[in-house]
PyMOL Python script that loads the backbone (N, CA, C, O; Angstrom):
from pymol import cmd

cmd.read_pdbstr("""\
ATOM      1  N   UNK A   1      -5.433   7.640  18.271  1.00  0.00           N
ATOM      2  CA  UNK A   1      -4.505   7.204  19.292  1.00  0.00           C
ATOM      3  C   UNK A   1      -3.138   7.745  18.947  1.00  0.00           C
ATOM      4  O   UNK A   1      -2.813   7.999  17.787  1.00  0.00           O
ATOM      5  N   UNK A   2      -2.350   7.913  19.985  1.00  0.00           N
ATOM      6  CA  UNK A   2      -0.976   8.373  19.833  1.00  0.00           C
ATOM      7  C   UNK A   2      -0.191   7.951  21.067  1.00  0.00           C
ATOM      8  O   UNK A   2      -0.763   7.499  22.059  1.00  0.00           O
ATOM      9  N   UNK A   3       1.114   8.104  20.992  1.00  0.00           N
ATOM     10  CA  UNK A   3       1.951   7.814  22.148  1.00  0.00           C
ATOM     11  C   UNK A   3       1.660   8.835  23.245  1.00  0.00           C
ATOM     12  O   UNK A   3       1.418  10.007  22.959  1.00  0.00           O
ATOM     13  N   UNK A   4       1.685   8.393  24.486  1.00  0.00           N
ATOM     14  CA  UNK A   4       1.457   9.285  25.619  1.00  0.00           C
ATOM     15  C   UNK A   4       2.458  10.441  25.584  1.00  0.00           C
ATOM     16  O   UNK A   4       2.119  11.561  25.965  1.00  0.00           O
ATOM     17  N   UNK A   5       3.672  10.182  25.134  1.00  0.00           N
ATOM     18  CA  UNK A   5       4.706  11.216  25.078  1.00  0.00           C
ATOM     19  C   UNK A   5       4.462  12.255  23.984  1.00  0.00           C
ATOM     20  O   UNK A   5       5.097  13.309  23.989  1.00  0.00           O
ATOM     21  N   UNK A   6       3.566  11.980  23.059  1.00  0.00           N
ATOM     22  CA  UNK A   6       3.338  12.878  21.934  1.00  0.00           C
ATOM     23  C   UNK A   6       2.318  13.959  22.303  1.00  0.00           C
ATOM     24  O   UNK A   6       1.170  13.927  21.860  1.00  0.00           O
ATOM     25  N   UNK A   7       2.759  14.905  23.114  1.00  0.00           N
ATOM     26  CA  UNK A   7       1.878  15.988  23.574  1.00  0.00           C
ATOM     27  C   UNK A   7       1.330  16.848  22.427  1.00  0.00           C
ATOM     28  O   UNK A   7       0.158  17.220  22.479  1.00  0.00           O
ATOM     29  N   UNK A   8       2.123  17.185  21.390  1.00  0.00           N
ATOM     30  CA  UNK A   8       1.561  17.989  20.293  1.00  0.00           C
ATOM     31  C   UNK A   8       0.371  17.299  19.613  1.00  0.00           C
ATOM     32  O   UNK A   8      -0.622  17.953  19.294  1.00  0.00           O
ATOM     33  N   UNK A   9       0.466  16.000  19.395  1.00  0.00           N
ATOM     34  CA  UNK A   9      -0.642  15.269  18.776  1.00  0.00           C
ATOM     35  C   UNK A   9      -1.874  15.270  19.678  1.00  0.00           C
ATOM     36  O   UNK A   9      -2.997  15.431  19.202  1.00  0.00           O
ATOM     37  N   UNK A  10      -1.659  15.090  20.977  1.00  0.00           N
ATOM     38  CA  UNK A  10      -2.778  15.112  21.914  1.00  0.00           C
ATOM     39  C   UNK A  10      -3.425  16.494  21.946  1.00  0.00           C
ATOM     40  O   UNK A  10      -4.646  16.604  22.059  1.00  0.00           O
ATOM     41  N   UNK A  11      -2.618  17.541  21.850  1.00  0.00           N
ATOM     42  CA  UNK A  11      -3.163  18.905  21.848  1.00  0.00           C
ATOM     43  C   UNK A  11      -4.050  19.134  20.628  1.00  0.00           C
ATOM     44  O   UNK A  11      -5.096  19.774  20.733  1.00  0.00           O
ATOM     45  N   UNK A  12      -3.640  18.614  19.471  1.00  0.00           N
ATOM     46  CA  UNK A  12      -4.467  18.738  18.262  1.00  0.00           C
ATOM     47  C   UNK A  12      -5.790  18.015  18.458  1.00  0.00           C
ATOM     48  O   UNK A  12      -6.843  18.549  18.112  1.00  0.00           O
ATOM     49  N   UNK A  13      -5.748  16.812  19.005  1.00  0.00           N
ATOM     50  CA  UNK A  13      -6.983  16.047  19.217  1.00  0.00           C
ATOM     51  C   UNK A  13      -7.930  16.783  20.153  1.00  0.00           C
ATOM     52  O   UNK A  13      -9.139  16.811  19.921  1.00  0.00           O
ATOM     53  N   UNK A  14      -7.385  17.382  21.214  1.00  0.00           N
ATOM     54  CA  UNK A  14      -8.242  18.146  22.132  1.00  0.00           C
ATOM     55  C   UNK A  14      -8.848  19.364  21.437  1.00  0.00           C
ATOM     56  O   UNK A  14     -10.023  19.671  21.638  1.00  0.00           O
ATOM     57  N   UNK A  15      -8.048  20.064  20.617  1.00  0.00           N
ATOM     58  CA  UNK A  15      -8.576  21.227  19.888  1.00  0.00           C
ATOM     59  C   UNK A  15      -9.680  20.827  18.914  1.00  0.00           C
ATOM     60  O   UNK A  15     -10.583  21.617  18.637  1.00  0.00           O
ATOM     61  N   UNK A  16      -9.610  19.605  18.398  1.00  0.00           N
ATOM     62  CA  UNK A  16     -10.651  19.105  17.498  1.00  0.00           C
ATOM     63  C   UNK A  16     -11.912  18.678  18.245  1.00  0.00           C
ATOM     64  O   UNK A  16     -12.916  18.323  17.628  1.00  0.00           O
ATOM     65  N   UNK A  17     -11.854  18.715  19.563  1.00  0.00           N
ATOM     66  CA  UNK A  17     -13.017  18.344  20.367  1.00  0.00           C
ATOM     67  C   UNK A  17     -13.042  16.888  20.768  1.00  0.00           C
ATOM     68  O   UNK A  17     -14.062  16.398  21.253  1.00  0.00           O
ATOM     69  N   UNK A  18     -11.953  16.194  20.578  1.00  0.00           N
ATOM     70  CA  UNK A  18     -11.886  14.788  20.959  1.00  0.00           C
ATOM     71  C   UNK A  18     -11.701  14.678  22.471  1.00  0.00           C
ATOM     72  O   UNK A  18     -11.185  15.590  23.116  1.00  0.00           O
ATOM     73  N   UNK A  19     -12.131  13.548  23.020  1.00  0.00           N
ATOM     74  CA  UNK A  19     -12.056  13.285  24.450  1.00  0.00           C
ATOM     75  C   UNK A  19     -11.122  12.110  24.698  1.00  0.00           C
ATOM     76  O   UNK A  19     -11.184  11.097  24.001  1.00  0.00           O
ATOM     77  N   UNK A  20     -10.254  12.254  25.698  1.00  0.00           N
ATOM     78  CA  UNK A  20      -9.380  11.129  26.046  1.00  0.00           C
ATOM     79  C   UNK A  20     -10.242  10.008  26.594  1.00  0.00           C
ATOM     80  O   UNK A  20     -11.062  10.217  27.487  1.00  0.00           O
ATOM     81  N   UNK A  21     -10.047   8.809  26.047  1.00  0.00           N
ATOM     82  CA  UNK A  21     -10.851   7.658  26.451  1.00  0.00           C
ATOM     83  C   UNK A  21     -10.082   6.702  27.360  1.00  0.00           C
ATOM     84  O   UNK A  21     -10.620   6.237  28.366  1.00  0.00           O
ATOM     85  N   UNK A  22      -8.838   6.408  27.018  1.00  0.00           N
ATOM     86  CA  UNK A  22      -8.102   5.451  27.834  1.00  0.00           C
ATOM     87  C   UNK A  22      -6.680   5.256  27.350  1.00  0.00           C
ATOM     88  O   UNK A  22      -6.207   5.947  26.447  1.00  0.00           O
ATOM     89  N   UNK A  23      -6.016   4.303  27.969  1.00  0.00           N
ATOM     90  CA  UNK A  23      -4.619   4.024  27.691  1.00  0.00           C
ATOM     91  C   UNK A  23      -4.441   2.534  27.436  1.00  0.00           C
ATOM     92  O   UNK A  23      -5.237   1.717  27.899  1.00  0.00           O
ATOM     93  N   UNK A  24      -3.393   2.188  26.699  1.00  0.00           N
ATOM     94  CA  UNK A  24      -3.027   0.788  26.515  1.00  0.00           C
ATOM     95  C   UNK A  24      -1.562   0.710  26.114  1.00  0.00           C
ATOM     96  O   UNK A  24      -0.976   1.701  25.679  1.00  0.00           O
ATOM     97  N   UNK A  25      -0.979  -0.467  26.262  1.00  0.00           N
ATOM     98  CA  UNK A  25       0.382  -0.712  25.808  1.00  0.00           C
ATOM     99  C   UNK A  25       0.306  -1.326  24.422  1.00  0.00           C
ATOM    100  O   UNK A  25      -0.325  -2.364  24.226  1.00  0.00           O
ATOM    101  N   UNK A  26       0.953  -0.677  23.462  1.00  0.00           N
ATOM    102  CA  UNK A  26       0.898  -1.151  22.072  1.00  0.00           C
ATOM    103  C   UNK A  26       1.660  -2.464  21.954  1.00  0.00           C
ATOM    104  O   UNK A  26       2.841  -2.518  22.295  1.00  0.00           O
ATOM    105  N   UNK A  27       1.012  -3.519  21.482  1.00  0.00           N
ATOM    106  CA  UNK A  27       1.650  -4.835  21.445  1.00  0.00           C
ATOM    107  C   UNK A  27       2.780  -4.963  20.420  1.00  0.00           C
ATOM    108  O   UNK A  27       3.576  -5.897  20.502  1.00  0.00           O
ATOM    109  N   UNK A  28       2.861  -4.059  19.475  1.00  0.00           N
ATOM    110  CA  UNK A  28       3.917  -4.149  18.460  1.00  0.00           C
ATOM    111  C   UNK A  28       5.147  -3.312  18.812  1.00  0.00           C
ATOM    112  O   UNK A  28       6.093  -3.237  18.028  1.00  0.00           O
ATOM    113  N   UNK A  29       5.135  -2.696  19.965  1.00  0.00           N
ATOM    114  CA  UNK A  29       6.274  -1.914  20.431  1.00  0.00           C
ATOM    115  C   UNK A  29       6.866  -2.636  21.634  1.00  0.00           C
ATOM    116  O   UNK A  29       6.146  -3.025  22.553  1.00  0.00           O
ATOM    117  N   UNK A  30       8.169  -2.809  21.621  1.00  0.00           N
ATOM    118  CA  UNK A  30       8.851  -3.581  22.664  1.00  0.00           C
ATOM    119  C   UNK A  30       8.572  -3.038  24.063  1.00  0.00           C
ATOM    120  O   UNK A  30       8.500  -1.825  24.261  1.00  0.00           O
ATOM    121  N   UNK A  31       8.413  -3.949  25.042  1.00  0.00           N
ATOM    122  CA  UNK A  31       8.265  -3.516  26.433  1.00  0.00           C
ATOM    123  C   UNK A  31       9.452  -2.640  26.835  1.00  0.00           C
ATOM    124  O   UNK A  31      10.598  -2.920  26.482  1.00  0.00           O
ATOM    125  N   UNK A  32       9.156  -1.586  27.572  1.00  0.00           N
ATOM    126  CA  UNK A  32      10.189  -0.672  28.019  1.00  0.00           C
ATOM    127  C   UNK A  32      10.477   0.470  27.051  1.00  0.00           C
ATOM    128  O   UNK A  32      11.116   1.454  27.425  1.00  0.00           O
ATOM    129  N   UNK A  33      10.010   0.345  25.809  1.00  0.00           N
ATOM    130  CA  UNK A  33      10.220   1.426  24.828  1.00  0.00           C
ATOM    131  C   UNK A  33       9.354   2.618  25.227  1.00  0.00           C
ATOM    132  O   UNK A  33       8.204   2.431  25.624  1.00  0.00           O
ATOM    133  N   UNK A  34       9.881   3.844  25.130  1.00  0.00           N
ATOM    134  CA  UNK A  34       9.116   5.017  25.573  1.00  0.00           C
ATOM    135  C   UNK A  34       7.817   5.265  24.798  1.00  0.00           C
ATOM    136  O   UNK A  34       6.944   5.977  25.294  1.00  0.00           O
ATOM    137  N   UNK A  35       7.668   4.701  23.607  1.00  0.00           N
ATOM    138  CA  UNK A  35       6.447   4.909  22.824  1.00  0.00           C
ATOM    139  C   UNK A  35       5.416   3.803  23.019  1.00  0.00           C
ATOM    140  O   UNK A  35       4.347   3.848  22.410  1.00  0.00           O
ATOM    141  N   UNK A  36       5.709   2.825  23.843  1.00  0.00           N
ATOM    142  CA  UNK A  36       4.773   1.696  24.025  1.00  0.00           C
ATOM    143  C   UNK A  36       3.444   2.137  24.637  1.00  0.00           C
ATOM    144  O   UNK A  36       2.388   1.648  24.237  1.00  0.00           O
ATOM    145  N   UNK A  37       3.486   3.055  25.602  1.00  0.00           N
ATOM    146  CA  UNK A  37       2.255   3.511  26.250  1.00  0.00           C
ATOM    147  C   UNK A  37       1.502   4.440  25.298  1.00  0.00           C
ATOM    148  O   UNK A  37       2.025   5.479  24.894  1.00  0.00           O
ATOM    149  N   UNK A  38       0.287   4.069  24.947  1.00  0.00           N
ATOM    150  CA  UNK A  38      -0.529   4.823  24.009  1.00  0.00           C
ATOM    151  C   UNK A  38      -1.769   5.390  24.700  1.00  0.00           C
ATOM    152  O   UNK A  38      -2.239   4.855  25.704  1.00  0.00           O
ATOM    153  N   UNK A  39      -2.280   6.470  24.146  1.00  0.00           N
ATOM    154  CA  UNK A  39      -3.514   7.074  24.645  1.00  0.00           C
ATOM    155  C   UNK A  39      -4.521   7.093  23.503  1.00  0.00           C
ATOM    156  O   UNK A  39      -4.174   7.391  22.360  1.00  0.00           O
ATOM    157  N   UNK A  40      -5.763   6.775  23.821  1.00  0.00           N
ATOM    158  CA  UNK A  40      -6.842   6.727  22.827  1.00  0.00           C
ATOM    159  C   UNK A  40      -7.759   7.922  23.043  1.00  0.00           C
ATOM    160  O   UNK A  40      -8.220   8.169  24.157  1.00  0.00           O
ATOM    161  N   UNK A  41      -8.017   8.656  21.979  1.00  0.00           N
ATOM    162  CA  UNK A  41      -8.982   9.751  22.002  1.00  0.00           C
ATOM    163  C   UNK A  41     -10.178   9.353  21.166  1.00  0.00           C
ATOM    164  O   UNK A  41     -10.067   8.525  20.262  1.00  0.00           O
ATOM    165  N   UNK A  42     -11.321   9.945  21.470  1.00  0.00           N
ATOM    166  CA  UNK A  42     -12.571   9.584  20.811  1.00  0.00           C
ATOM    167  C   UNK A  42     -13.380  10.831  20.503  1.00  0.00           C
ATOM    168  O   UNK A  42     -13.424  11.772  21.295  1.00  0.00           O
ATOM    169  N   UNK A  43     -14.020  10.826  19.340  1.00  0.00           N
ATOM    170  CA  UNK A  43     -14.961  11.890  18.995  1.00  0.00           C
ATOM    171  C   UNK A  43     -16.155  11.240  18.299  1.00  0.00           C
ATOM    172  O   UNK A  43     -15.996  10.572  17.277  1.00  0.00           O
ATOM    173  N   UNK A  44     -17.337  11.437  18.850  1.00  0.00           N
ATOM    174  CA  UNK A  44     -18.510  10.832  18.202  1.00  0.00           C
ATOM    175  C   UNK A  44     -18.806  11.517  16.888  1.00  0.00           C
ATOM    176  O   UNK A  44     -18.746  12.742  16.786  1.00  0.00           O
ATOM    177  N   UNK A  45     -19.128  10.719  15.882  1.00  0.00           N
ATOM    178  CA  UNK A  45     -19.579  11.288  14.615  1.00  0.00           C
ATOM    179  C   UNK A  45     -21.088  11.465  14.707  1.00  0.00           C
ATOM    180  O   UNK A  45     -21.724  10.854  15.566  1.00  0.00           O
ATOM    181  N   UNK A  46     -21.666  12.279  13.851  1.00  0.00           N
ATOM    182  CA  UNK A  46     -23.132  12.414  13.869  1.00  0.00           C
ATOM    183  C   UNK A  46     -23.827  11.065  13.718  1.00  0.00           C
ATOM    184  O   UNK A  46     -24.878  10.844  14.320  1.00  0.00           O
ATOM    185  N   UNK A  47     -23.259  10.164  12.928  1.00  0.00           N
ATOM    186  CA  UNK A  47     -23.879   8.846  12.737  1.00  0.00           C
ATOM    187  C   UNK A  47     -23.923   8.084  14.054  1.00  0.00           C
ATOM    188  O   UNK A  47     -24.919   7.428  14.356  1.00  0.00           O
ATOM    189  N   UNK A  48     -22.849   8.164  14.845  1.00  0.00           N
ATOM    190  CA  UNK A  48     -22.843   7.502  16.146  1.00  0.00           C
ATOM    191  C   UNK A  48     -23.897   8.110  17.054  1.00  0.00           C
ATOM    192  O   UNK A  48     -24.660   7.387  17.694  1.00  0.00           O
ATOM    193  N   UNK A  49     -23.943   9.442  17.115  1.00  0.00           N
ATOM    194  CA  UNK A  49     -24.915  10.094  17.994  1.00  0.00           C
ATOM    195  C   UNK A  49     -26.340   9.752  17.584  1.00  0.00           C
ATOM    196  O   UNK A  49     -27.193   9.519  18.441  1.00  0.00           O
ATOM    197  N   UNK A  50     -26.604   9.719  16.285  1.00  0.00           N
ATOM    198  CA  UNK A  50     -27.950   9.451  15.794  1.00  0.00           C
ATOM    199  C   UNK A  50     -28.407   8.021  16.067  1.00  0.00           C
ATOM    200  O   UNK A  50     -29.610   7.763  16.125  1.00  0.00           O
ATOM    201  N   UNK A  51     -27.475   7.093  16.234  1.00  0.00           N
ATOM    202  CA  UNK A  51     -27.838   5.691  16.425  1.00  0.00           C
ATOM    203  C   UNK A  51     -27.563   5.191  17.835  1.00  0.00           C
ATOM    204  O   UNK A  51     -27.613   3.987  18.085  1.00  0.00           O
ATOM    205  N   UNK A  52     -27.272   6.103  18.761  1.00  0.00           N
ATOM    206  CA  UNK A  52     -27.120   5.713  20.155  1.00  0.00           C
ATOM    207  C   UNK A  52     -25.848   4.961  20.470  1.00  0.00           C
ATOM    208  O   UNK A  52     -25.811   4.215  21.449  1.00  0.00           O
ATOM    209  N   UNK A  53     -24.796   5.129  19.672  1.00  0.00           N
ATOM    210  CA  UNK A  53     -23.515   4.506  19.974  1.00  0.00           C
ATOM    211  C   UNK A  53     -22.712   5.501  20.793  1.00  0.00           C
ATOM    212  O   UNK A  53     -22.598   6.668  20.417  1.00  0.00           O
ATOM    213  N   UNK A  54     -22.163   5.058  21.890  1.00  0.00           N
ATOM    214  CA  UNK A  54     -21.477   5.960  22.805  1.00  0.00           C
ATOM    215  C   UNK A  54     -19.989   5.663  22.880  1.00  0.00           C
ATOM    216  O   UNK A  54     -19.518   4.696  22.282  1.00  0.00           O
ATOM    217  N   UNK A  55     -19.252   6.480  23.604  1.00  0.00           N
ATOM    218  CA  UNK A  55     -17.791   6.401  23.676  1.00  0.00           C
ATOM    219  C   UNK A  55     -17.288   4.994  23.978  1.00  0.00           C
ATOM    220  O   UNK A  55     -16.349   4.526  23.333  1.00  0.00           O
ATOM    221  N   UNK A  56     -17.883   4.326  24.927  1.00  0.00           N
ATOM    222  CA  UNK A  56     -17.408   3.000  25.286  1.00  0.00           C
ATOM    223  C   UNK A  56     -17.483   2.024  24.136  1.00  0.00           C
ATOM    224  O   UNK A  56     -16.585   1.202  23.954  1.00  0.00           O
ATOM    225  N   UNK A  57     -18.554   2.108  23.351  1.00  0.00           N
ATOM    226  CA  UNK A  57     -18.731   1.181  22.235  1.00  0.00           C
ATOM    227  C   UNK A  57     -17.686   1.399  21.148  1.00  0.00           C
ATOM    228  O   UNK A  57     -17.018   0.452  20.734  1.00  0.00           O
ATOM    229  N   UNK A  58     -17.538   2.635  20.683  1.00  0.00           N
ATOM    230  CA  UNK A  58     -16.651   2.887  19.559  1.00  0.00           C
ATOM    231  C   UNK A  58     -15.190   2.861  19.971  1.00  0.00           C
ATOM    232  O   UNK A  58     -14.354   2.392  19.199  1.00  0.00           O
ATOM    233  N   UNK A  59     -14.855   3.340  21.143  1.00  0.00           N
ATOM    234  CA  UNK A  59     -13.454   3.340  21.570  1.00  0.00           C
ATOM    235  C   UNK A  59     -12.962   1.914  21.783  1.00  0.00           C
ATOM    236  O   UNK A  59     -11.792   1.623  21.530  1.00  0.00           O
ATOM    237  N   UNK A  60     -13.829   1.026  22.241  1.00  0.00           N
ATOM    238  CA  UNK A  60     -13.413  -0.360  22.377  1.00  0.00           C
ATOM    239  C   UNK A  60     -13.141  -0.956  21.008  1.00  0.00           C
ATOM    240  O   UNK A  60     -12.233  -1.774  20.859  1.00  0.00           O
ATOM    241  N   UNK A  61     -13.909  -0.560  20.013  1.00  0.00           N
ATOM    242  CA  UNK A  61     -13.668  -1.041  18.656  1.00  0.00           C
ATOM    243  C   UNK A  61     -12.324  -0.540  18.149  1.00  0.00           C
ATOM    244  O   UNK A  61     -11.605  -1.267  17.464  1.00  0.00           O
ATOM    245  N   UNK A  62     -11.984   0.700  18.482  1.00  0.00           N
ATOM    246  CA  UNK A  62     -10.713   1.272  18.048  1.00  0.00           C
ATOM    247  C   UNK A  62      -9.547   0.489  18.627  1.00  0.00           C
ATOM    248  O   UNK A  62      -8.552   0.263  17.938  1.00  0.00           O
ATOM    249  N   UNK A  63      -9.653   0.075  19.875  1.00  0.00           N
ATOM    250  CA  UNK A  63      -8.537  -0.593  20.534  1.00  0.00           C
ATOM    251  C   UNK A  63      -8.599  -2.111  20.432  1.00  0.00           C
ATOM    252  O   UNK A  63      -7.724  -2.790  20.968  1.00  0.00           O
ATOM    253  N   UNK A  64      -9.599  -2.660  19.767  1.00  0.00           N
ATOM    254  CA  UNK A  64      -9.731  -4.116  19.661  1.00  0.00           C
ATOM    255  C   UNK A  64      -8.473  -4.699  19.018  1.00  0.00           C
ATOM    256  O   UNK A  64      -8.003  -4.213  17.989  1.00  0.00           O
ATOM    257  N   UNK A  65      -7.949  -5.727  19.631  1.00  0.00           N
ATOM    258  CA  UNK A  65      -6.785  -6.398  19.085  1.00  0.00           C
ATOM    259  C   UNK A  65      -5.469  -5.703  19.384  1.00  0.00           C
ATOM    260  O   UNK A  65      -4.419  -6.183  18.958  1.00  0.00           O
ATOM    261  N   UNK A  66      -5.490  -4.604  20.093  1.00  0.00           N
ATOM    262  CA  UNK A  66      -4.263  -3.876  20.380  1.00  0.00           C
ATOM    263  C   UNK A  66      -3.796  -4.048  21.817  1.00  0.00           C
ATOM    264  O   UNK A  66      -2.845  -3.390  22.240  1.00  0.00           O
ATOM    265  N   UNK A  67      -4.436  -4.903  22.557  1.00  0.00           N
ATOM    266  CA  UNK A  67      -4.045  -5.104  23.962  1.00  0.00           C
ATOM    267  C   UNK A  67      -5.121  -4.611  24.891  1.00  0.00           C
ATOM    268  O   UNK A  67      -6.221  -4.262  24.462  1.00  0.00           O
ATOM    269  N   UNK A  68      -4.800  -4.581  26.170  1.00  0.00           N
ATOM    270  CA  UNK A  68      -5.788  -4.146  27.169  1.00  0.00           C
ATOM    271  C   UNK A  68      -5.980  -2.650  27.092  1.00  0.00           C
ATOM    272  O   UNK A  68      -5.032  -1.887  27.276  1.00  0.00           O
ATOM    273  N   UNK A  69      -7.193  -2.226  26.823  1.00  0.00           N
ATOM    274  CA  UNK A  69      -7.496  -0.797  26.789  1.00  0.00           C
ATOM    275  C   UNK A  69      -7.789  -0.310  28.198  1.00  0.00           C
ATOM    276  O   UNK A  69      -8.560  -0.931  28.929  1.00  0.00           O
ATOM    277  N   UNK A  70      -7.178   0.789  28.571  1.00  0.00           N
ATOM    278  CA  UNK A  70      -7.466   1.385  29.867  1.00  0.00           C
ATOM    279  C   UNK A  70      -8.792   2.093  29.822  1.00  0.00           C
ATOM    280  O   UNK A  70      -9.295   2.406  28.743  1.00  0.00           O
ATOM    281  N   UNK A  71      -9.348   2.343  30.941  1.00  0.00           N
ATOM    282  CA  UNK A  71     -10.609   3.079  31.032  1.00  0.00           C
ATOM    283  C   UNK A  71     -10.350   4.540  31.264  1.00  0.00           C
ATOM    284  O   UNK A  71      -9.294   4.925  31.766  1.00  0.00           O
ATOM    285  N   UNK A  72     -11.315   5.355  30.899  1.00  0.00           N
ATOM    286  CA  UNK A  72     -11.227   6.802  31.087  1.00  0.00           C
ATOM    287  C   UNK A  72     -10.907   7.114  32.536  1.00  0.00           C
ATOM    288  O   UNK A  72     -11.463   6.514  33.456  1.00  0.00           O
ATOM    289  N   UNK A  73      -9.994   8.069  32.725  1.00  0.00           N
ATOM    290  CA  UNK A  73      -9.632   8.427  34.089  1.00  0.00           C
ATOM    291  C   UNK A  73     -10.445   9.600  34.581  1.00  0.00           C
ATOM    292  O   UNK A  73     -10.271  10.038  35.718  1.00  0.00           O
TER     293      UNK A  73
END
""", "prot")
cmd.dss("prot")
cmd.show_as("cartoon", "prot")
cmd.util.cbc("prot")
cmd.orient("prot")
């Protein structure tokens, strides 16, 4: 995950083969702050693929406790 404004970080994640999963507002960043809006990227590991765990399962785990996770657009 990274701030929506952090395009260089998002570009690295895409080059690594990660897929954008969703968005959320980071609860530890003040409302209105430009870094509050976060984007979550996901990449399945071989262990996930081998055991039938998919993007929705693991990405929800990544965002658990961080606020409402947006869904893939």
